[in-house]
N, C-alpha and C positions, 0 to 999 in steps of 0.2 A: 644620313642616319645619325642618331645621337650617340654620344660616347658610351652610354649604358648599353645601347643595342650592340655596338661593336664589341664591347667587353663580353657580353653574353655569348656572342658567336666566336669569340677567340678561343673558346675551349672546345669547339667542335672540330673534329679532325677532317682530314681531306676527303673522307668518304661522304661528307654531308652533301656536296654538290652532286655526286653520283647518285646518292639516295633520292634527291629531289628530281633528278632526271628520270629515274625509274618511276617515281610517283607520277610525274607528268605523263609518261608513256602509258601507264595503266589507265589514267583518266581519259587520255586521247582515244583509247581502244574501247571505251565504255559502250559506244553505240553498236559496235560490231561483235561484242561478246567479251566475257571476262577472260582475261589472260593472267595466268599465274604469275604473281609478282616475284616469286623466288626463282623463276626460270624453269620450273618443273613442267612436264608435259601436261597439257590441258585434259581434264577428265571429260569423257564423252557425255556424261550426264550434266556437266556444268551448265547452270542457268535453266535447267528444265524443272518442271513441276513434278514433284515426287509425292506419292501417296504415303501418308504417315501411318503405316500399319501398326507401329508401336502404340500410337495413341488409340487406335481402334481396339487393340488387345487390352490395353489398360482400362478403357471405358467398359468393355465387356466384363472384365474382372470386377470392377466396381459395381456393375449391374448384378453380377452373380452374388457378390457379398450382400448387396441390398436385398436381393430376392430371398436369400436365406433368412435374413432378419425379418423381412416382410411376412414370410410364411410362418415363422414362429409367432410373430405378433398376431397374425390373423387367427391362427389355431387357438391362441389363448384368450383373445379379446373379442372375437366376432360374436355378435348377439343377433340371432335370427328374429328375436321378438322385440328388438329395440333399435335405436338409432346407432349408426356406425360412422358418423361424420368425422370424428377425430381420428378414428382408426384408418379410414381411407386417406385422409389428408396426411396423416403421419407416415404411412407406408410410401406414398408417392414422394413426399418431401425427403425421406431417407434415401430412396432410390436415386433421385436427381442429385442430392448432395454427395452421395458416395461416387456416383459416376463422374461428376465434375472434379471432385477431389482426386480421383484416380488420374484424370487428365492432367491436373496440376502437378501431381507427383511425377508423372511421366515426363513432363516438360522440365521439372527440376532435375531429374536424373539425366535426361538427354535433351538439352535445350536446343531448339532450332526454330521456334516460333515467336517467342517474346522478344521485345526490343531490348537490346543489350544482353540478350540471352540470360536474363535474370528473372527468377520467380520471386515475387515479393508478397507481403501480407495482403496487398491489394487483390491479388489473384485468389487467395484463400477467402477474403471477404466477399468477392463476387460469387464464388461457389456457395458459400453459406447463405448469401442473400437470395440466390436462385432457389435454394432449398426451402427457405422461409416463404418465398413467393409461391412456390409450388404447393406447399402445405396449405396456405390460405386459399389459393385458387381452387384446389381440389376439395377443400372443406365446403366451399360454396357450391361446387358442382355436385357433391354428394347430397348437400342440403336440398338442392333443386331436384335431384333424382328421387329423393325420399319424400318430397312434398305430397301430402295426401296419400301416402303409401301404406299406412297402417291398414292392411286388409283384414277386416274383422267380420266374421259372419255372426249371425244371431246364435244364441246358445244351441248347441247340437241337441237334437231330440231323437235321432236314430243312431244306435251304436251297434257295430259288429266288432266283437273282440276276436282278434286273430292271435292266438297264444302259442308260443313255441313250446313243444313238448318233447324235443329231441333229447338224446341221452346226456348231452352236456348240461342240461338244466338241473340234473341231479346234484351237480357240484356248484353251479351258479346260484341255485335257489333250493338248497336241500330241505328247507322247511316249507316249501310250497307257498311262500308268502305272496306270490303273484295272484294266487286264487283267493287268498284272504283279502288282498287289496281289492280284488274285483267284487267280492261279497260286500265289502264296506261301501263301494261305489253303488252297488245295486240297492243297498239299504237307504242311500240318500236320494234315490230317484223316485219320482212319482209315476203313477200309472199312465201318464200321458207320453212317457218315453217308450221307445221300441228298442229291444235288445236282441242280438243274436250272438252265437259263439262258435268259433272254429278253432280246433286244436290240431296243430300240424306237426309233422316230422318230415321225412323225405317223401312221404305219401300224403295225399289229401285226406281230410277228415271224412271217414266213411259214415259218420252219424253226427253231423253238425246240428246245432240247435238253431232252427230257422228264426229269423227276426220276427218279433211280434210284440204287441203291447205288454208292458210289464204288469200283467195281472198277477194275483197271488198264485194261480196255477202255473203261469209261465215262469215266474220267479222260482217256484219250487223245482221245476224241471232244470232250470239253469244251475241251481245249487246242487242238485243231485248229480248232474254231469260234472260239476267242478270237483266233487268229493271223490269221484272215481276216475283217477288219472294214473298214467304210468309214463315216465320219461324214458324214451328209448329211440334208437335210430338216428338219422341225420336231419338235415334242415333243407327245406325247399320253399323259400319265401315266395318265389314267383307263382307257383301253383296255388299256394294258400291265398294270395291276393286275388288271383283270377277267380277262385272259388267264392271269395267274399263278395266280389263285384257281381257275380252271377246270382248270388243269394239276394242281393239288394235289388237287382233288376226284376226278379220274380215278384217282389212285393213293394215296388217303389210307389210312393204316394206323393202327389203334388203338395207343395208348401212345406215340405219337411227339410231338415238340414242334417244330412247323414255324415257320419265319420266312421272310418275303419281304424281301430286302435290296434296297432301291431306291436307285440312285445317279443323280443328275441335277444339271445345272448351270443349269437353267432352271425354267420353271413353265408350267402349263396349267390349264384348268378341271378341277376334281375335285369331285365330290359327296362331300365328306368324310364326312358323316353316313351316306350310303347305303353307301359303301365300308366304313366302320368297322363298320356293322351286319352286313354280309355276312361280313367277316373274323372278327368276334367269334363269329358263329354257327358258323363252322367251326373256331374255336380257333386261328386263324393270326395271328401278330404281324407287324407291318411295322416294320422298322428302316430308317431313312432316312439317307442321306449327302448333304449339300448341298455341292457343289463350286464354289468361287469366289463372288464377290460378286453374280453375276447369278442365283443360285439362289433359288427361292421358299422362303425360310427358314420363313415362317409356315406355309405349306402342308405342307411336309415335317415340321415339328415337330408339327403337328396330327395328321397321319397316324400318327406314332410314338406320341404320347400316347394317341390314341384306341384303339389296338389293343394297347397294352402293350409296344411295342418301344422302341428307343432312337433318339435323334436325334444326329447328328454333323455339326458344321460344320467343313469343311476348306477353308482359304483357298487352299492350293496343292496340286497333285496329289501332291506328295511325301508328304503326310500321309495318303494313302489306305491305305497299308499298315497303319498303326497303327489307323485306323478299322475296316478289315475284320477285324483281329485281335480287336476288341472286340465284334463283333456276335453272339458266341456266347452271350450272356446278356442278359436284359432286366431292368433294375431301374428302377422308377419310383415316385415319391412323390406322394401327394395334395397339392394346394395349393388354398387358398381362391380364388385368382385364376386357376386353370388347369383345363383339362379333367381329369376323373378317368381314370386309365389303365386300359386293358383291361377285364376283367370288372367292375371296380368302378364302371363308368359308370352302370349301372342300379340301384345300391344306394340304396334309399329313405332309409336312415338318413343317408347322407352328403349326400343332397339336402336333407334337413331341417336338418342341422347347418350347411351352407353358408348357407342363408337366415337362420337364427337368428343365427349369428355375425356376418354382415355387417350385421345390423340394429343391432348394439351401437354402432358409431361414431356413427350418427345419434342414438341416444338420449343418448350422452355429450355431443354438441354441444348438444342441447336442455337437458340438465341444467346445462351450463356457462353457457349464455345466461341461464337463470333465476337462477343464482347471481351472474353478472356484473352484471345490470341489475335485480335484484329484481323481476322481472316478475310481474304478476298474470295470471290466466288460464293458470296453469301447464299445466292439462290440454290446452288448445288447442295449445300449443307441442309437448307430448309426442305428441299425436295426429298432428299434421302430420309431425313427425320420424319417428314410427313408420311412417307410410305411406311416406315417402320412403325410409327404411331397408329396409322390406319390398320396395318396388319394386326397390331396388338389389340385394338378395339374390336376388330372383326373376329379374331380368334377367341377373345373373351366372350363375345356375344354368342357365337356359334357353339363354342364349347359348353357354355352354360345352358343354351337352348337344347342341345342334344344330350345334355347330362353326361358329357365326357368326364373322366377323372379330374376332379377340380384342382388338386394340387399341381399336377404337371401343366395344366392349362394356365394357371396363374403364373407359374414359374417362367414358362416360355414368353408369355405376354410381357412380363416385367423385364426380362433379359433383353427383349427387343429394344427397350429404351436406350441401351448402351451402344447402339450402332452409331458411331461418330465417324464421319468422313472428313479428314483434314489433309490438306496438301501444303507443301512448303517448297521454296526454291532451293534447289541443290547448288551449293557453291564450293568450288575447289579450295582446299585449305592452303594458306600461305602466310608468311611472316614478313612484315616490312619494318625496317629500322628507320624511324623518323628522325633520329638524332636526339630525341628527348626520351622516348620510351618505345618499347616494341608493341606493335599492334597485330593481333591475330585476325586474319580476314576469313577464317573458316566458319562454317555453320549457317546460321540463319540469314535471311535476306534483309531483315529489318535493319541490322547494324550496317550492312553494306550499303543499303539505300541511303541511310543517314549520312554515311561518309561521302557518297557521291554527291548528295544534295549540298553538303557543306562546302564542297570544293568548286561548285559551279561559279562562284563569284571570284575565283582566282584565275587570272589569265595565264596563258601558256608562258608569256614572258616573265610573269611573277614566279612561276615554277622554275624557270630556267635561271632566274636571278634572285636567289633567296635574300639578298640584301635589301630588296624592295618590299619584302613582306613585313608588315608591322607586327608588333607583339600582340595587339588586339586580335589580329586575324589568326595568329597562331593559337591563341587561347580559345578563340571561337571554334577553330577546327580541331582542337585537342580533345573535345568532349565526345567524339564518336568513337565507338569501340564495340567489341564483341564480348 
């Protein structure tokens, strides 16, 4: 050895050789199991695969936060009569990004997966890149799902107005502008239109105006009925809709395009799935107008979406004229997060597309986790994520098909994306004094494996005789650590 080599080792105390002996013993026992280098008793879990429950909890928290953000965005930006490509892509991108960032933060706080147990900007970049890829991919999926989806019927020519006359309307519409708006609409209609009127409370209308052509005599009867009204009692939307459908059945004509225009400021129990099935069977759409903040917006929106009608939200009674002028045409778009409108509800192709497309974010989460943490057992993570994504898609499809409460259905579907199953190798903690610096052997298996691999080129005799180890070899082996 050179003089410089001897000079360097002259400062190492007598414990150097004992340290090297211990190091050699640890490597010799590598094939039979990890032995604690500091003499402590071996942990029974040492070397076993351990489920990373902290990572799962963190991912679910990220999914929960993303779900809250997604629900707010959906509530404010969803457009039933327009495209929602950016909305769907944005919600899915935010969900995946927050789930992966939660996983990165978990590893930063309690490292046991990353090489050298260090989270770097590379991991943050991977998480953000996965979010961008998800956004772009889901925009494409929503675009495909919406293709030729503008379900537009010819201008309606049969109208049955179902108007809420319950006691609450005296405060929601004290000036009875709903009837003024209806009169304006009647004035704009020709005699080729047919019009009927039902006014409802908690009881069905005992004297409805049957649907008929808008002749001067029929128009006069409608206007006379409108002028004599009294707001009292409760609200029973289900019975009113059933009465309206019975009215249409009694006078249905082929080649007509009927619509029931429902106006209400409140809500009541309605079997949306049953009502929608009966209306679709007869080819009748329901357009709904929600008046004021007390109206059951979700119920009225579901009724419109399910039957191919339009939904209007009117905060003040002054807006009723505009809403009534727009009920003459129904335009609805498909959306991955909403019920399919009208006759498209039973289309098997769109059922399958929704399930498949909503599976993709879960698979992207799985792929990103594998890339982030170099996980073994890739097939396990993909299988679990595939099951979670499949459940998400099926729940969304069945929930929207059966008209279950939409917000809870969306929330559960989005939270399912946060099911992340990660395992790591448990290692007993220990400290070894190399003579240059201390190395901690605890935690993740990545650093331990690198240490083992780096020592494979050192023979047992070299470990027993440190004077035979060159400085290059020491420098080479000095870069493993935890």
